[in-house]
C-alpha positions as CSV (number, residue, x, y, z in Angstrom):
1,M,-100.2,43.6,-109.6
2,D,-96.7,45.4,-107.6
3,L,-94.4,44.8,-105.9
4,D,-92.1,47.1,-104.3
5,P,-88.2,46.1,-104.7
6,A,-87.2,47.9,-101.4
7,S,-88.9,45.0,-99.9
8,L,-86.6,42.5,-101.3
9,F,-83.1,44.4,-101.7
10,S,-83.2,47.5,-99.0
11,E,-81.0,45.3,-96.3
12,L,-78.6,43.5,-98.7
13,D,-74.9,45.4,-99.1
14,T,-74.9,45.2,-102.2
15,G,-71.0,46.6,-102.9
16,E,-70.0,48.7,-105.7
17,T,-70.6,45.4,-108.5
18,L,-74.3,43.2,-108.3
19,V,-74.4,40.3,-110.3
20,A,-77.7,38.5,-111.5
21,A,-77.7,34.9,-112.3
22,V,-79.8,35.1,-115.6
23,S,-81.1,32.2,-117.1
24,G,-84.0,33.5,-119.2
25,G,-86.8,31.6,-117.0
26,S,-89.2,33.4,-115.6
27,D,-87.8,33.3,-112.2
28,S,-84.7,35.0,-113.3
29,I,-86.1,37.7,-116.1
30,A,-88.5,38.7,-112.5
31,L,-85.1,38.6,-110.0
32,L,-83.4,41.0,-112.8
33,L,-86.0,43.5,-113.3
34,L,-87.1,43.5,-109.8
35,A,-82.9,44.3,-108.9
36,A,-82.9,47.3,-112.0
37,D,-86.1,48.8,-110.1
38,F,-84.6,48.8,-107.2
39,L,-81.1,49.9,-108.1
40,R,-82.2,52.8,-110.6
41,R,-84.4,54.3,-107.7
42,H,-81.9,53.5,-104.5
43,R,-78.7,52.8,-105.9
44,R,-77.9,54.4,-108.6
45,S,-74.0,54.0,-108.2
46,V,-74.2,50.3,-107.7
47,R,-73.6,48.3,-111.3
48,L,-75.9,45.3,-112.2
49,V,-74.3,42.8,-114.0
50,A,-76.5,40.1,-115.8
51,V,-74.4,36.7,-116.1
52,T,-76.1,33.6,-118.0
53,V,-74.8,30.1,-118.2
54,D,-74.7,28.6,-121.1
55,H,-74.4,24.9,-120.0
56,R,-74.6,23.4,-123.6
57,L,-76.5,20.6,-123.2
58,R,-79.4,22.2,-125.5
59,P,-78.7,23.0,-128.8
60,E,-81.4,26.4,-128.1
61,S,-79.3,26.9,-125.8
62,A,-76.9,30.1,-127.1
63,A,-79.6,31.4,-128.7
64,E,-81.9,31.6,-125.3
65,A,-78.4,33.7,-124.0
66,L,-79.1,36.0,-126.7
67,C,-82.2,36.8,-125.9
68,V,-81.5,37.4,-122.5
69,A,-78.6,39.6,-123.6
70,A,-81.2,41.6,-125.7
71,L,-83.5,41.9,-122.8
72,C,-81.1,43.1,-120.5
73,A,-79.5,45.9,-123.1
74,R,-83.1,47.3,-123.4
75,H,-83.5,47.9,-119.8
76,G,-79.6,49.5,-119.1
77,V,-78.0,46.5,-117.8
78,A,-74.8,44.6,-118.9
79,H,-74.9,41.3,-119.6
80,E,-72.3,38.6,-119.7
81,T,-72.4,34.9,-121.2
82,V,-70.1,32.5,-119.7
83,A,-70.3,28.5,-120.9
84,W,-69.4,25.3,-119.5
85,T,-67.1,23.5,-122.0
86,G,-65.4,20.4,-121.8
87,D,-66.7,17.2,-121.7
88,K,-70.3,16.8,-119.8
89,P,-70.3,13.7,-117.4
90,R,-73.0,10.7,-118.2
91,A,-73.7,9.9,-114.9
92,G,-74.8,12.6,-112.2
93,L,-75.2,15.3,-115.4
94,A,-77.5,17.6,-112.9
95,A,-75.2,17.6,-109.7
96,A,-72.4,18.9,-112.2
97,A,-74.1,21.3,-114.0
98,R,-75.4,23.0,-110.0
99,E,-71.4,23.0,-109.4
100,A,-70.0,24.3,-113.0
101,R,-73.0,27.1,-113.0
102,Y,-71.5,28.0,-109.4
103,R,-68.2,28.1,-110.4
104,L,-68.7,29.8,-113.6
105,L,-70.9,32.2,-112.2
106,A,-68.2,32.6,-108.9
107,D,-65.6,33.3,-111.0
108,A,-67.5,36.1,-113.5
109,A,-68.5,38.0,-110.2
110,R,-64.7,37.8,-108.7
111,R,-63.6,39.1,-112.1
112,L,-66.1,41.6,-111.9
113,G,-65.6,42.7,-108.2
114,A,-68.5,41.8,-107.3
115,S,-69.0,39.4,-103.7
116,V,-72.9,39.0,-104.3
117,V,-74.7,36.8,-107.0
118,L,-78.1,37.1,-106.9
119,A,-80.2,33.9,-107.5
120,G,-83.8,33.2,-108.7
121,H,-84.8,30.3,-106.4
122,T,-88.4,31.0,-105.3
123,L,-90.6,29.5,-103.1
124,D,-91.6,26.6,-105.1
125,D,-87.9,25.8,-104.9
126,Q,-87.9,25.5,-101.7
127,A,-90.5,23.7,-101.4
128,E,-89.2,21.0,-103.8
129,T,-85.8,21.1,-102.2
130,L,-87.6,20.6,-98.7
131,A,-89.7,17.7,-100.0
132,M,-86.7,15.7,-101.9
133,R,-84.5,16.0,-98.6
134,A,-87.8,15.0,-96.5
135,A,-87.9,11.4,-98.5
136,R,-84.3,10.5,-97.6
137,G,-84.5,11.3,-94.3
138,D,-82.2,14.5,-94.4
139,G,-82.2,16.4,-90.9
140,L,-79.9,19.0,-91.1
141,G,-80.8,19.5,-94.9
142,L,-84.7,20.1,-93.8
143,A,-84.0,23.8,-93.4
144,G,-83.7,23.8,-97.3
145,M,-82.0,26.8,-99.1
146,A,-80.5,29.3,-97.1
147,R,-80.9,33.0,-98.0
148,A,-77.2,33.9,-98.3
149,T,-74.7,31.0,-99.0
150,L,-70.7,31.7,-99.1
151,Y,-69.6,29.6,-102.0
152,D,-66.2,29.0,-102.2
153,G,-65.3,30.8,-99.5
154,R,-65.4,33.7,-101.5
155,V,-69.1,34.7,-103.0
156,W,-72.5,35.2,-101.6
157,I,-75.4,33.6,-103.2
158,V,-78.1,35.7,-102.4
159,R,-81.8,34.8,-102.8
160,P,-84.2,37.8,-102.5
161,L,-86.9,35.5,-103.8
162,L,-87.6,32.8,-101.8
163,D,-90.7,33.2,-99.9
164,L,-92.3,34.5,-103.7
165,R,-94.0,32.3,-105.9
166,R,-93.6,31.0,-108.9
167,P,-97.1,31.8,-110.2
168,A,-97.1,35.3,-108.6
169,L,-94.2,36.6,-110.3
170,R,-95.0,35.2,-113.2
171,D,-97.9,37.1,-112.8
172,W,-96.2,39.8,-112.1
173,L,-93.7,39.5,-115.4
174,A,-97.2,39.8,-117.3
175,G,-98.4,42.8,-116.4
176,R,-95.5,44.5,-117.5
177,G,-95.3,42.8,-121.0
178,T,-92.2,41.1,-120.1
179,G,-92.0,37.2,-121.3
180,W,-89.6,34.3,-120.6
181,I,-88.2,31.2,-121.6
182,D,-89.2,28.1,-120.5
183,D,-86.9,25.2,-120.3
184,P,-88.8,21.7,-121.6
185,S,-86.1,20.0,-119.0
186,N,-88.4,21.2,-116.3
187,D,-91.7,19.9,-117.0
188,N,-89.6,16.5,-117.5
189,P,-90.5,13.5,-115.2
190,A,-87.0,12.0,-115.6
191,Y,-86.0,14.2,-113.2
192,E,-87.0,13.9,-109.3
193,R,-87.6,17.5,-109.2
194,V,-90.0,17.5,-111.4
195,R,-92.1,14.4,-110.2
196,V,-92.1,16.4,-107.2
197,R,-93.2,19.7,-108.6
198,Q,-95.9,18.0,-110.7
199,R,-97.7,16.7,-107.4
200,L,-97.1,19.9,-105.0
201,D,-100.4,21.8,-104.5
202,A,-100.3,25.1,-102.9
203,A,-100.8,24.3,-99.6
204,E,-98.3,21.8,-99.5
205,I,-95.7,24.2,-100.8
206,A,-97.3,26.9,-98.1
207,A,-96.4,24.3,-96.0
208,L,-93.4,23.2,-96.6
209,G,-92.2,26.4,-96.9
210,A,-93.0,27.3,-93.0
211,R,-91.1,24.2,-92.2
212,A,-88.1,25.3,-93.7
213,R,-88.0,28.1,-91.9
214,A,-89.3,26.5,-88.3
215,H,-85.9,24.1,-89.2
216,G,-83.7,26.6,-90.5
217,Q,-84.4,29.0,-87.3
218,E,-83.7,25.9,-85.2
219,R,-80.7,25.4,-87.7
220,A,-79.3,28.2,-87.0
221,A,-79.9,28.3,-82.9
222,M,-78.4,24.6,-82.7
223,A,-75.2,26.1,-85.3
224,T,-74.8,29.0,-82.5
225,Q,-74.6,26.6,-79.5
226,A,-72.1,24.3,-81.4
227,A,-69.9,27.2,-81.8
228,E,-70.0,28.3,-78.4
229,L,-68.6,24.8,-77.4
230,I,-66.0,24.9,-79.8
231,R,-64.2,27.6,-78.7
232,R,-65.0,26.8,-74.7
233,F,-63.9,23.1,-75.2
234,A,-61.5,22.6,-78.3
235,D,-58.3,23.9,-79.3
236,R,-55.2,22.8,-82.0
237,P,-52.1,22.2,-79.6
238,A,-49.9,20.7,-82.3
239,P,-49.9,21.1,-86.3
240,G,-52.9,18.7,-87.6
241,L,-54.1,17.8,-84.0
242,L,-57.5,18.5,-82.2
243,R,-58.1,18.2,-78.4
244,L,-61.4,18.1,-76.8
245,D,-61.0,18.5,-73.2
246,R,-63.0,16.5,-70.8
247,G,-65.6,19.2,-70.3
248,F,-67.1,19.1,-73.6
249,F,-68.9,16.1,-72.9
250,A,-70.4,16.5,-70.1
251,R,-74.4,16.3,-69.8
252,R,-76.2,19.4,-70.1
253,G,-79.6,18.7,-71.5
254,D,-81.1,17.1,-74.3
255,R,-80.6,20.3,-76.3
256,Q,-77.3,21.2,-75.2
257,D,-76.3,17.9,-75.9
258,A,-77.7,17.8,-79.2
259,A,-75.3,20.8,-80.4
260,A,-72.8,18.9,-78.8
261,M,-73.1,16.3,-81.1
262,L,-73.0,18.8,-83.7
263,A,-70.1,19.7,-82.7
264,L,-67.5,17.0,-82.4
265,R,-69.6,15.8,-86.4
266,A,-68.1,18.7,-87.6
267,L,-65.3,18.5,-86.1
268,L,-64.6,15.1,-87.0
269,A,-65.4,16.4,-91.3
270,T,-62.8,19.6,-90.4
271,A,-60.1,17.3,-89.1
272,G,-60.3,14.2,-92.1
273,G,-61.1,16.7,-94.5
274,M,-64.5,15.5,-95.3
275,P,-67.5,17.7,-97.4
276,R,-70.3,16.4,-95.4
277,L,-71.2,16.2,-91.9
278,P,-70.1,11.8,-90.9
279,D,-73.6,9.7,-90.5
280,P,-75.4,11.3,-87.9
281,A,-75.7,8.0,-86.2
282,R,-72.5,6.8,-86.3
283,G,-71.7,10.7,-84.9
284,I,-74.0,9.9,-81.8
285,A,-72.7,6.4,-80.6
286,L,-69.0,7.4,-81.0
287,F,-69.8,10.7,-78.9
288,E,-71.7,8.2,-76.1
289,R,-68.4,6.0,-76.1
290,L,-66.2,8.9,-75.1
291,R,-69.2,10.4,-72.8
292,T,-68.2,7.7,-70.6
293,G,-64.5,8.9,-70.1
294,A,-63.2,5.2,-71.3
295,I,-59.4,5.1,-73.0
296,M,-60.0,4.0,-76.3
297,R,-59.1,4.7,-79.9
298,A,-61.6,4.4,-82.8
299,T,-61.7,6.4,-86.7
300,L,-64.6,8.0,-88.4
301,A,-64.7,9.8,-91.1
302,R,-60.9,9.3,-91.7
303,V,-60.1,10.4,-88.3
304,A,-58.5,8.6,-85.5
305,I,-59.6,9.5,-82.5
306,D,-57.8,8.9,-79.2
307,S,-59.7,9.4,-75.9
308,R,-57.4,9.8,-72.8
309,R,-57.4,11.3,-69.5
310,V,-55.8,14.4,-70.5
311,G,-58.6,14.7,-73.6
312,V,-59.9,13.6,-76.5
313,F,-57.2,13.9,-79.8
314,L,-58.2,13.8,-83.4
315,R,-56.1,13.7,-86.3
316,R,-56.3,13.0,-90.0
317,E,-55.8,9.6,-90.8
318,A,-52.3,8.0,-92.7
319,R,-54.8,7.0,-95.5
320,S,-55.8,8.6,-98.4
321,L,-53.7,11.5,-98.7
322,P,-53.7,12.9,-102.3
323,S,-50.9,14.4,-104.2
324,V,-51.4,17.1,-106.5
325,P,-49.5,19.3,-108.8
326,L,-49.3,23.0,-107.7
327,G,-50.4,25.5,-109.9
328,D,-51.4,29.4,-110.2
329,E,-54.9,28.1,-109.8
330,P,-56.1,27.8,-106.3
331,V,-56.4,24.2,-105.7
332,L,-57.8,22.4,-102.4
333,W,-55.9,19.9,-100.9
334,D,-57.2,16.9,-98.9
335,G,-60.1,19.5,-98.1
336,R,-57.9,21.5,-95.2
337,L,-55.9,23.3,-97.7
338,R,-55.8,25.5,-100.4
339,A,-53.0,26.7,-102.0
340,A,-51.4,27.6,-105.2
341,A,-48.0,29.2,-106.7
342,L,-48.4,33.0,-106.8
343,P,-48.2,34.6,-110.3
344,G,-43.9,35.5,-111.3
345,A,-43.0,33.0,-108.7
346,A,-39.6,32.0,-109.8
347,G,-39.0,29.4,-107.2
348,L,-37.8,28.4,-104.0
349,G,-34.4,29.6,-103.8
350,A,-34.7,30.8,-100.2
351,R,-34.8,27.5,-99.2
352,G,-31.9,26.5,-101.2
353,L,-33.2,25.1,-104.1
354,D,-34.1,26.6,-107.6
355,P,-36.8,24.4,-109.5
356,A,-38.1,25.0,-112.9
357,G,-40.5,27.7,-111.0
358,L,-43.9,26.5,-109.2
359,G,-46.5,24.9,-110.8
360,G,-43.9,23.0,-113.3
361,A,-43.2,19.6,-113.5
362,G,-42.3,18.0,-110.2
363,S,-44.2,20.3,-108.2
364,C,-46.8,18.9,-106.1
365,L,-49.0,18.9,-102.6
366,G,-49.0,15.7,-100.7
367,P,-48.3,14.5,-96.9
368,L,-45.4,15.6,-95.3
369,G,-44.5,11.6,-94.0
370,D,-43.5,9.9,-91.0
371,D,-39.8,10.3,-91.2
372,R,-39.6,13.9,-92.1
373,A,-42.3,14.5,-89.2
374,R,-40.2,12.5,-86.8
375,R,-37.6,15.4,-87.8
376,L,-39.2,18.7,-88.1
377,A,-41.8,18.2,-85.0
378,A,-41.4,20.3,-82.8
379,P,-41.7,19.3,-78.6
380,P,-45.6,19.3,-77.8
381,P,-47.0,21.6,-75.3
382,R,-47.6,19.3,-71.9
383,G,-49.7,17.1,-71.6
384,V,-50.0,16.6,-75.5
385,P,-48.0,12.8,-76.4
386,P,-45.9,13.4,-78.3
387,A,-46.4,10.1,-80.3
388,L,-49.4,12.0,-81.4
389,A,-48.1,15.0,-82.5
390,V,-46.0,13.8,-84.4
391,A,-48.5,10.9,-86.5
392,A,-50.4,14.3,-86.7
393,L,-47.7,16.0,-88.3
394,A,-47.2,13.5,-90.6
395,A,-50.6,13.5,-92.4
396,E,-49.9,17.8,-92.9
397,P,-49.4,18.9,-96.0
398,A,-45.8,19.2,-98.0
399,L,-44.8,21.2,-101.0
400,S,-42.0,18.3,-103.3
401,C,-40.6,20.1,-105.9
402,A,-38.4,18.2,-108.5
403,D,-38.3,15.3,-106.0
404,A,-36.4,17.2,-103.1
405,P,-39.4,17.2,-100.9
406,L,-39.6,20.2,-98.4
407,G,-41.3,19.8,-94.9
408,W,-44.3,22.5,-94.6
409,S,-47.1,22.8,-92.4
410,R,-49.7,25.1,-91.7
411,L,-47.8,27.3,-88.8
412,P,-48.0,30.6,-89.7
413,G,-44.5,31.3,-90.7
414,D,-44.1,28.3,-92.6
415,A,-46.0,29.3,-96.1
416,L,-42.6,28.5,-98.4
417,P,-41.7,31.8,-100.9
418,G,-43.5,32.4,-103.6
419,V,-46.7,30.2,-102.5
420,S,-49.9,31.0,-101.2
421,A,-51.8,28.3,-98.8
422,T,-54.1,29.1,-96.4
423,A,-56.3,26.3,-93.9
424,A,-59.7,25.6,-95.2
425,V,-62.5,23.9,-93.2
426,A,-63.9,21.0,-95.4
427,P,-67.4,20.6,-94.5
428,F,-68.3,24.6,-95.7
429,A,-65.0,25.0,-97.8
430,R,-67.6,24.7,-101.0
431,F,-70.9,25.5,-99.8
432,L,-71.5,27.6,-96.0
433,P,-75.5,28.3,-95.6
434,R,-76.0,30.8,-93.4
435,F,-77.4,29.1,-90.7
436,D,-74.1,27.6,-90.0
437,L,-71.9,31.2,-90.2
438,P,-71.0,30.8,-86.6
439,L,-69.9,26.7,-86.8
440,A,-68.0,27.3,-89.5
441,A,-66.6,30.2,-88.0
442,A,-66.0,28.9,-85.0
443,L,-63.7,26.1,-87.0
444,H,-62.3,28.7,-88.9
445,D,-60.2,30.1,-85.6
446,L,-59.5,26.9,-84.1
447,V,-57.3,25.6,-87.5
448,G,-56.4,29.1,-88.5
449,A,-58.0,29.6,-91.3
450,P,-58.7,33.1,-93.0
451,A,-62.0,35.0,-91.1
452,L,-65.1,34.1,-92.8
453,P,-66.8,37.4,-94.6
454,A,-69.5,39.1,-93.3
455,A,-73.0,38.3,-94.7
456,P,-74.4,40.3,-96.8
457,W,-78.0,39.8,-95.6
458,P,-78.6,38.9,-92.3
459,E,-81.6,35.7,-91.9
460,R,-84.8,37.0,-91.0
461,P,-86.7,35.2,-88.3
462,G,-89.9,34.9,-90.7
463,P,-90.6,35.8,-94.7
464,S,-90.1,38.9,-96.1
465,P,-92.3,42.0,-96.8
466,M,-94.2,41.2,-99.2
467,P,-97.8,42.5,-101.0
468,P,-100.5,39.8,-100.0
469,E,-101.5,39.1,-103.0
470,L,-97.6,37.9,-103.9
471,N,-98.0,35.3,-101.0
């Protein structure tokens, strides 16, 4: 059995350095060797670095990382091991391990100067993911894993093997005389994924893969339509305040209505700093109420909604607003702002204060508050109720240094000396699947967040080219 690596990687923008996540299992070993073969033949100037995450959950994990390092040395590939240190949670361990794995891989990629991390997810993984999400009735999630996902706004996780079966990859490795490590947890029925894996047969895996591709195309099309509606009908007339023109709620047919409902849910999650879109049923109910044009107030997803004749206004509710220390490591405040003290910052002398330094004791991010908002709010544009503008500004971030609060919004020019701060779009701040890139880009433009990096790999309408025997 043979496989041309060019069929998997030729469209990928690798950059000068490419990171491959290699655990030692069959999927990641196949990924490593295929990527190494491709770069050796077609892009010799690109440096490939294998990174192994040692979760330190099993006694064997350190030895397994050494085995991966030895394999990489035999194939002339640089290798690093990064470890998940510290206490491990008793509940939600799998989710915590997943988050730690992506964080460690992204940190390694940034340190190495890479913008792409290759992951070895296969068609088997895709089918298992879809089966689990379908059992939970996860609508948007039925698209499965995207071939490219932006993590933390900085590193693309790319899945070149998403159309390939695991048994075929193992046959390919066996043909090369290459072994792999079997993690015993992959056969432990205590895990939902393992139970799903054990009951799926080849026909079901193929069918689920086809469903994921179809849902992915539909989701990408819906995201594009939702983005167009946001760009046409939404604006930000004052800090922290979003406005929807009444034309947003016009009837346009089922598909456009569905796109408008998706756009509204995404706007609510963005305004409220929520990592997930609000419940579809509640979002649809709100959309239908707003469509009537009634003058009303409502709350959903930590957002205060004011429906008026001049439009529908969305702002963050004045509750559960966090206060977090500001240090030299970026923090995500309320899902709406990424901020950090710049290295070497000596304080805020430009504003008349001279604290010991940003990130030290007494330096934290919190809400601006009503009193300061009333003093600092600029007159809003015509048609924007001043009370709404003040209430929205009160929920915007402020920096407090040594108990001397400084009013600070996201407006250009208001960032303080020694501070790096950019707006964030909460529902896509951690994971942005390629399907949703148009929608996320429209939201980034709306709130003044930095432009998103281009995807290194275009979404394709169907499976990648591969020899028939690997289907």
